[in-house]
N, C-alpha and C positions, 0 to 999 in steps of 0.2 A: 684482554679480559672481556668476557661476555657480560653485558648488562642484563638485568632481569627482564627488560622489555624485549631484548633480542631473543629470549627463550620462548616467547610467545608470538613472535613474528617471523616471517620468512620472505625472502625475495623470490618473486615468481615473475619471470619474464620482464624485469625492470619495474615491478610494482611491489611495494611492501605490503604484505597481506597477513592476516592472522594464521597461526598454525591451525591444523585441523581440530575441530571440536564443536560443541553445541553452544549456541548463543540464544539469549532471549531478548525480545524487544524491551528496551528500558521505557516503562510507561511514563516516566517523568520527562523523557526526552524524545518525544515522537509527536508526529502530526499526520493523521490520516484524513486528508482533505479532498474536496471536489469543487468543481466550477461548473456552473450551468448557465446558459443564456436565458435572460428573462425578457419577454416581449420582443425578442430579436434586436434589442438595442443596448442591453447592459448585461453585466455578469453578476451572478449571485454566488458567493463563496460560503462554504460550510465545512464541517468536519465531523468525524465520529470520535467522541471523546474517549470511548472504551474499545481498545483493540489489543490483542496479544499476538505474538508471532514467535515461532522457534525457527532459527536458522542453523542448518547443519552445514559447517564448512568442511568439505571433503579434502582428503590428501590431494586429489586432483581438483583444483578449485572449480573446474567446469562441470564437476559432478555434484556440486553443492546443491542444497535444496531448502525450500521455505514452505512452512505451513502457517497460515494466519487466520485468525477469527476476529471479526468485528461485531460488536453488539449493535444491532440495527437500531434499537431504541435510543442509543446514545448520540443520534444525529443532532447537530446544533448549527443553526444558521443565524443565531442571535435573535430570531423572531419566533416567539412561542407558538403563535397560530400556524405559521408555515411549518414549524417542526412537527406539530401535531398532525397536520395534513400529510407530511412525508412519512410519518409512522403509520398512517391509516391504511385500510385496504386498497385505496386508490393508488398507493405507491408501495412502500416496503412491507406493509402488513406485519409490523414488527411483533404483534401479539402472537401471531400464528407462526411466524418465521423469525425467531429471535436473533439469528446470527447470519452474517454474510461470510462466506468461507473462500479462502484462496489456497490452492496447493500447486506448487510449481511442478513442471514436467521436464524441465531441462534448460540449459543455457544455449541459446541459438547462435550467438556471436559475441565477439569481444573486440573492442578497439581502445587501446590504452586502459583507462580506468572505467570505461563505459561498457556495459553488457546488455544484451537483450535476453530477458528471462521469460520463458514461455510458461504458461500455467492454465489452470482451470479456475474460473471465478463462478461461484454459486450465489445467486440472489433469489430469494424466495425458493421456488422449486425448479429453478432453471440453471443449468450449468453451461457455460460457454468458454471457448478458448480465448485467452488474452495474451498480449505480449507487453511486458513492462520494460521500459528503458530505465536501466539502473546505473547510477553512478556511484562507484566506491569512493567515499570521501576521506578515508584514512583510518589508521589504527593507532591506538595508544593505551595508556594506563591512567586511570582516574586517580585523584588524590587519595581515594579510599582503597587503592590497591586493586581495583577491578580492571580486567582486560576488556577493552571496548573497541568497536569500530563504528564508523558512521557511513550512512548511505542515503541516497535520495532516489526516488523512483517515480515514473509517471506513465500513464496510458490514457487512452480515450476509448469509451465504450458507447454503444448505442443502447440506451436504456430500454427501448422497445424490444430489443432482442431478449431481454430478461423479463418480459411481461409487464414492464412499468410504462403502460401506454396512456395513462390519463393525460389530457391536454384540453385546451380551449383554443378554437380558431379565432384569430383577430380580424376585426373589420378591415384593417389596413393590409391584411395578408400575413401569412406566417402563423405561428402559434405562440402561446403564452410561455411554454417551457421547451427548451431545445431538446432534441433527441439525443444529441451528442453530449456526453458528460466527461470532462477531463478529471482524472484522478491523480492527486499529487501526494506523495508520501515522503516524509523526512524522518530520520530516526537514528538512534544509537542502539546497538546490540551489545549485551554484556555476556561474557563467557560464563557458562554454567558448568561444563565439564570438559 
């Protein structure tokens, strides 16, 4: 006898994955975070509190796609002054460029439950190609009857390639804020259709 969860999952090359369909990022179970180095000696972590994404799981999983929108003004590093500076024209200029956009362009490779997702990231008025290392975390059904799957993803970008060039040179050498920014995403997606 087939269980109800079996009806929305499938085996694909040894991995249990969702059947084809459209999924939305669960806003209550997501983190869109980043890490930057400060003064070349420590790490500052932050996140964007408001983000949405639509994930289309295709019949051929390698043809699946993602479209995501992040509200730039929702940046939060737990320091109000720093957050205001990051929203300012010296960084994200969130008043004139309210969203950060990501659109996938393909799946480059797969190894077990790990994938490399290619895409285009747009910050302010600059779009650059990026590669996300994505780990499929599993599929299930919530106590509320929702079909879900979990994932994590990461990449590293050079912020100056997106026009985020503000910095201060340090007397001891180096700069106040690193050029390289690590992006860390954790989330659950909920079936829509």
